[in-house]
Structures are given as structure tokens and as C-alpha cells.
C-alpha angles and dihedrals in degrees: 000000000000091000092052091048090048091050090048092051091045092049092047092049092047092050090048091050097046092103091053123083109281121206119227094261094058091042088058092047091051093047091050089056094046096251117143129203115250117273117271088237111089107157142048089237092057091049088051089055092049093050089048091052093052094046092047091052092050092045089052086054092236129142123221088251092055091049090048092053093046093048098041093241128118117259090247089062091057091047093049091049092051091047092050093243091118123042120220129211126226092264091056090045089054090052091052090047091055092048092050093041093238132130117255089242090059089079096049122088 
């Protein structure tokens, strides 16, 4: 019974701390138990930006591979950005805007 209670407390604490910075040891422990970190997408506004990026790429008639080559990133980077698995900073957003021939403000709600 004590072991089950300890595991429950540990699991609750780990789930509570997921948004905090996790060192590599605990990342490995979480991965071993099938727990994933929360998505990088936290807000409706960020999801709006991601959808805008994808639509702008398609409207520019570009594939993820073409964008990857033009930007110097691997194709998986472009995919992860569009899926919200990888956050981008304003500088990267500006680079995408130039590639897609859109204004920076096009991606903002």
C-alpha cells in the first residue's frame, strides 16, 4: 500500500511539474513511462499563427522540403513547427514571412 501511495504522489508531482524545466534524468524517467511533455502550443493565438504559416506555405505553392532547403533547416523542422511540436521565435517567423511573401502581421490574430 505504501508503494502505491508513493507512486501516486510521485506521479502527481511529476504531472504538476511538467511545465517546469526538467533535467535529462527526469526526462528519461518520464519517457520510459510513456509520459510526454506538454505541447509547445499553449494559446489560441499561437495555434492561429501556426495555421497561418501552413496556409501561407500552401498558398505560395511550396512543399515543406522546398521551404526547408530555402531556410537552411531540415524538413522535419518545418513539419514540427507546423504541427506545434517546435516553437518558433519572432526572427524565425520573419524568415517564414519573407519566404511566403507575407507581412509579419499576417500571422498575428
